[in-house]
N, C-alpha and C positions, 0 to 999 in steps of 0.2 A: 072536607071536616075543616072546620078554622082552629087559626094555632091559638095557645094561650099567650098572651102580649105581658112581657112582665112590666111596664112603665105603667100599665092600670094595676096600680099596687098604693096600698091606703093599708098605715097603722094607727089604730087606736087605742089608747095607753090608760089605765087610771090605776091609783093604791085605793081607792074609795068604792071599788066594787067593778059593775060590767059598765065597761067603756060604752061611750056614746061618740055621736059623729064630733060635739065640743073638744073631745081628747085627743082628737087627731094630732100627730107629730109630723113635724115637716121636716124627714131623713134626706140626706145623701148617697143613700145606698137603695137599693130592692132588696125589701123583705122578705126573703125564701124561710118556709118554716119548714124544714128537717127533721119529721122525729125519727128518733129512734128508743127501740127497745130494752128492755134487759132481757136478757137469756139466762137459762140455766142449764147448765152439762152435767151430764149425769151417765153409767155405764152399765148398761145392761150385761151380765155376766151368765156363766153357766152350760154354755154350749159349745165353748172350744176354739168360739169364730175369736181371731183377731182383731177385726171392726167393731169392736161393743161401743165406742163414744156414740152418744145419740144429747141432743139437744132440745129445746123447748124456747119459745118467747112468751112474755108473760107482756100481752098488748096493752094490760092495767099498769103496767108500769112503762109510762113510755114522756121521754122528754126529751127535751131542745134546749142547744146554744143558738144565738142567733146574734148578730151584731145590728148596733145601729148608731150611723155614723151622723153626727150632726155637727151641722155649719153654725157655727156662735153668731146669736142675735142678742141684742139689747132686748128688755124687756118691753120698750115702747113709752113707758109711764111709770115714774117711778115710786115705791111703793105696791107695783103689783107686779104678782108672781110672774115668769116667764113662762111661755107656751111647754116648755119641756119640764116644769116644776115635777112633773109626777116621777121619771126617770130618775130624779135628784133622789125624790124619797126612796125611789127600790133601789139605792144603790147605799142604803142606809144611813141618809143625811137627814136632818130637822129641817124644817121650813120655821123661820121668824117676819111675820110681818109686822111691818111700822110704816103706817098706813102715811102713804104721801109722801113718805121717806127712802126707806128701803125695802128689799126682802134678802134674808142671808139665808146661806144653806153651810150644816156644817154636820160633825157627826155627832151619832143620837144614840142613845143608849137604847134606846128600841126602834127596831128596823120595821117599815110596813111591808108586806106582799103586794104583786103588782097583778094584775088580770092583762091582758093583752087579746086586740081583736083583729087578726093580718090578714087583709083582704089580697086575694090577686086575680082579677078580670074576673069576678064574679064568683069567687069562691073564697070560702074564708074559711080560717082556722082559730080557733079558741086555746089560748095560751092562759094555764093559770099558776100561782105562785112563784112567782117570778121574781129573783133577787139580782143584781148586779152589780159589776165592776166599774169603773169610771177612770178615762184617760182623759187631759187637758193639754192641745199642743198648740203651738203658734211660734211661725217663722215672721222676722219681719218684712210685709212687704205683701204678706198673705192675709186672710180671713184666718181667724184663729177657730180650731176644731176641735169639738169632743165628739169620744170614743167610749158606747157605753159596749158592755159585752153581757149578755142577760144568759138566765137560766130558768127554765120551767117548765112546768109537765104538759103535754096536752093531750092529741087522739091522734091513732091511724088516719082516721078518714079525715078528709074534709067535706064540709058542709058548701050547698050552691045558696050565696045568697049574695046578691048585687051587691056592690062598693056603695058605700055612703055619699052623700053628697055632701064633702067638708070644707072649711076656708084654710089655707095656710099661712103659715108665719109670714108676713110680709114686713117684719120689725127690720131695721138695718142692720145691717151683718157688720163683724168687729174685725174688723182690718186692725191688723199691731202696724203703726207707722213709725220713721224714725223719730216724728217728735214727741213723741211719749216717753213718759220717764221708767224703768224697771229700775227697785233700788237693793240694794244688797246690804245690810245694818245701816241705814240711813245715807249711803254713798249709790251714787249713781254709776252704773254698769253698761258697755255697748255692747249690748245685746242682741244676740244674731236670732235665736229660737230659746225655746224651755219645753219640755215636759212636765206634766204632773201628772200621776199615779194617785189613786186610793189603794191600791193593794189589797183587795175585800179578797178574804178567805169565804167563800161560797161551800155552804154544807146542806147537804140533801138531808129532808126528811121524808119517807116511805113509811105509813104507819095506816094502821085499820082508821078510815073516815080521816086524814092527813094525808096530802103532797102537796109539798113546797119547799123552796128554798131561803135560805138565809144569810147573813152577812154575819158569821164567825169572830172575825177580827179584820183588821185590818192593819197597813204598813204605809201609810203613805210618802212618798217618796218626790225629790223636786230634783229635775235635773237642768243648768242653761247651757247654752254656749254665748262665749262672750270674746269681741276682741281683745287683744292682749295689750295693755300699755308698756312700752318700755318702760322697763326698771321696778315692775309693779309684781311684788310675788306675797302679794296677801294672802293670794287663795292657798299656795302652799303652807304658808305660816298658824292660818287658820286651821289647817288641816291636823298638822304638828300639836295644837293647844286643843283640839277639839272646841273652837271658840263657837256657840253657838249665833245664828244671825236672825234678824226680822226679813223676812223676803217678800215684795210687796208687788204685784204685777197688775198693771191698770191697765184695762182697754175697754176703748172708746172716753168720749166725753161728754158731756153735760147731762142733765134729768134724763133719764130714764135711757140713757145711750151708755152708760158704763157699769162695766164688770169688773169686781177687784178682788186678785185673789191673794187672802194676806195670810202666809204662815211664817208665826211667830219664834217657834223655837226649832231654827233649823240646824241639825248636828250634822256637821261633814261628813260623808263616808267615803268620798274618792275625788281626785282630781285628776284631771291629764291634758295634756299640751302637745297642740299638733301645727302642722302648716297646714294653711288652706288656702289658695289661691295667691301665694305668696307674702302672706298676713300669717302671724301668729295668734291662733285662737285658744281658749281653755273652756273644759266641760268641767262645770264643776256639780258634784252628784250629795244632795242633803236629806236626809230621815227628817219628816217633819214630825217633832216629837210633842209630846203636852207636858205641859207646867201645872194645870191641874184640870181635873175632870176631860174631857173630850175637847179641851181647846185647839187641837192640832193646827188646824185652820180653817178659813170661813172664805165663802164665795159669797159675795155681796155684790147686788144688783141695784143700783142709786141710778 
């Protein structure tokens, strides 16, 4: 009997209907869909027995949580959406394309649910009504990473269906190098690492004719770790005064090779200092607030 192989794994993902081979996502992890059914617990009483607890599953109410880990890549061409554009949309982000110039992702008033087809060595599972959360992280000297946490509805049974022939994303990976500039309030910091989280609140809808998840709210936060300059206590003073800062993190350089995260109204939440390999570093965490509408942050491919 042949064993099923995890490396024969393909994920198709779309917010515009049933995904096709052109909607392939290049992942950094195996996509394993583990369905979970809702259950109903009840009691059968009346015969004097003490073990009267009963349960049943509801196979129509079958959900799945699954992560999709991505190595950050450039779009390849300025003004052309990146290969992971549909994942951004499923996390409640809008897409604005300036042809030949840029593609911008920012919080949206309305969020599109997505559909996925996950293949594992000749077997496929459909996942519908998908919504998700996103974190972006990076460490100097390494590739930046995007981690999507997705929720959707599926079925208990998998279908025998051959993995499609796809073309994976071969665009440049975005490595954070010491020559790059990260600014807080216009001043360069000696960044070692950063973590950005959307903080999405994922809500579930299970009703007659409707099964889906949606983003009910979000709380974006940004955390950086940087090397402290002797005598510089600005991070403590800004926490004391609730000083808002614009934080700009640029990954890559050149047309079609750059991704910029901009959060213009960062309100300090906490600061901590520590010793790390005989140097002092500080962690700063901000809440990425808005000034008008949904201008909490933007992700711009140029």
